[in-house]
N, C-alpha and C positions, 0 to 999 in steps of 0.2 A: 256336596253340592255341585252340580254341574257348573262347568265353566262357559262362558257363552261360547265358545268354539267345541266343545262338545253337544251343546243344545242345538248348534248351527249344523252338525254333522247328523244328529238324531233327527232331524228335521227332513233330510235328505230321503231318509226310508221311507217316508210318507208320499214322495212326489211321484206322478204319474210321468211316463217317458215324457211326454210334452212338456211338462212342467221342468223334468230334470233338463231336457233340451234348452230351453227358454233361460235357465238358471245358467247355464254354460255359455249360451251366446251372448249372454250380458259382461260376460267375463269378469265376474267380481268373484270368480271362485278361485281357490288356490290349487296349483297343482296335485297336493295329496287328496284335495276334495272329489276330484274328477274321477277317481275311483267309486267312490258312492254314485257320482251321477250317472256312472256307466251302468253301475249294477241296478240302479233305478230304471235306467232304458232297457236294459236287458230283460226286467220283469215282465215285459210285453213281449210272451212268447211268438209273437210273430215276427218279432226284430230275428235275424239270423246271424248278425254279423259279431265278430269276435270285439275286444276291448279295443285292438288297434285299428279296425275297421271302422269303428263307430269313431274314434277320434278322428280319424282320417275327415271323415263325412263332416263331422262338425269343424274341425280346423277350416275344411275348404269352404264352409259355410260363412265363416267369420269374416277369411279374408276376400270373400264376395259378396258379403250384404245379404246373405240368404237370409228369411225369418223361420223362424221355429215350427211351425206349420207344414212348410215347405220340405225341412230336414226331415221333420217325423215321416211325411210321406213317402220319403227317398228312402229312408231305413226302412219302411215297409214293403216298399217293392225289390231293393237290392237283397241278395243273398248267397247264396252258395254259388261260387266262380267270381266273387267279388275281386276286380283287380283295381287297385288303389290308381294305378296310372291312368286308368281308361277314364276316369270320372274328372274331369278337370273343372268342370262347372255345373252348378245343379240348376235345374229348370227355374227361372225365376215368376213369381207370382204377380 
């Protein structure tokens, strides 16, 4: 029998990238769950960032009140050559 936590983690496997970003931004996920959310985000092959870069972009969004669709658009437009220090604020909608 699966525990509540196992069911929650299993549900992350079916999330789209946008849904994973929304879940993370709601800040109701635990640190260990973020790896599952990153995996869901990276399933969208258009997103070329690595784990740390994705975490940086989402943390930046949380600090600046940026919504999930804007974060998703940003993740789609940045790629190779991403420099975390260069992105201070994501464009607001």
